[in-house]
N, C-alpha and C positions, 0 to 999 in steps of 0.2 A: 349478328348479335351473339350467337352461340360461340363463334370463333373468338370474339373479343373476351368473352368470359373465360374460355379456356386459356387464352394467352395471359389474361390477368392473373388467374389462379396459378399458372405455372411460374409467372414472374414473382408472385409473392412467395411461392414455395422455394424458388431458387434463392431469393433474397434471405429467406429465413435460414436456409442451410448455409449459405455463404457467410452471413453475419455471425452465426453460432460458431463456425470454425475460426473465425478471426478473433472472436472474444476468448478471454482466458479459458473459460470452460462454462458453457451455458448451463450444464447439469450442475456444476458446483455452485453457480450463482443462484440457481433456483432453490437448491437444497442446502445452501450455506455450509458446504463441506469446508472445514477449516484445515488449511495447510500451513504449517510453521515454516518460516524462512528467515534468513539473516538480512536484516535491513542495514544498509550502509548510509549513515547520515553524515553529511559534510557541513561544517559550520564556517560561515564567513563572519569573523568577529571584527566589528567596527567600534567596539566600546573599550573603555580603559581597563577593564578586568581581563586578566589572561585567560586563554581558552581552557587551561587546566582547571579553572574554577567552575566549569559548567558540566552538566551531565544531560543526557536525554533519558527520560523516564517514560516507560510504558504505563499508562494510567490504568489499564485493565489488570495488569499483574503486579505492578509495583517494582518490577525489575528495572534496572538502569545500566547505563554504560557511560564511561568516561570518554573524553576525546583525547586521542593520541595523534599528533601532527594534523589536527583539524578534522579527524575522522573518528566516528564512533560506530561500533557494530553491535547490534542488539537482535536477539531472536524475537520475532513477533509473528502474529497472525494477520492476515489481510485486514485492512481497515482498522487496525489497532490504534487507539488514541495515544499519540506521543506528545510529549511536552518538553521544552527546554527549560531546565531548572538550574539553580545553584547547587553546587556539590554539597553533600551533607557535611563535609569537613569545614566548609565556610560558615555554616549556621552555627 
């Protein structure tokens, strides 16, 4: 019985170490360390409006990016809320 407990404990420990290395960063996830990066958003436009009339907006900061050749690039933090909107020039 004691051997099973030791094997179980070692298995859990190895799983915890292995899963934390495969995650982005367990430490960052626990303490919500924010890293800014450039998100690349690709649009597949199936409507009648041209792609140039759309933007992608970061709802947290209000910053937005226009689409060029179907791609928009926007500086964001992880899990930032993004939304596809009409360009301000259309409104």
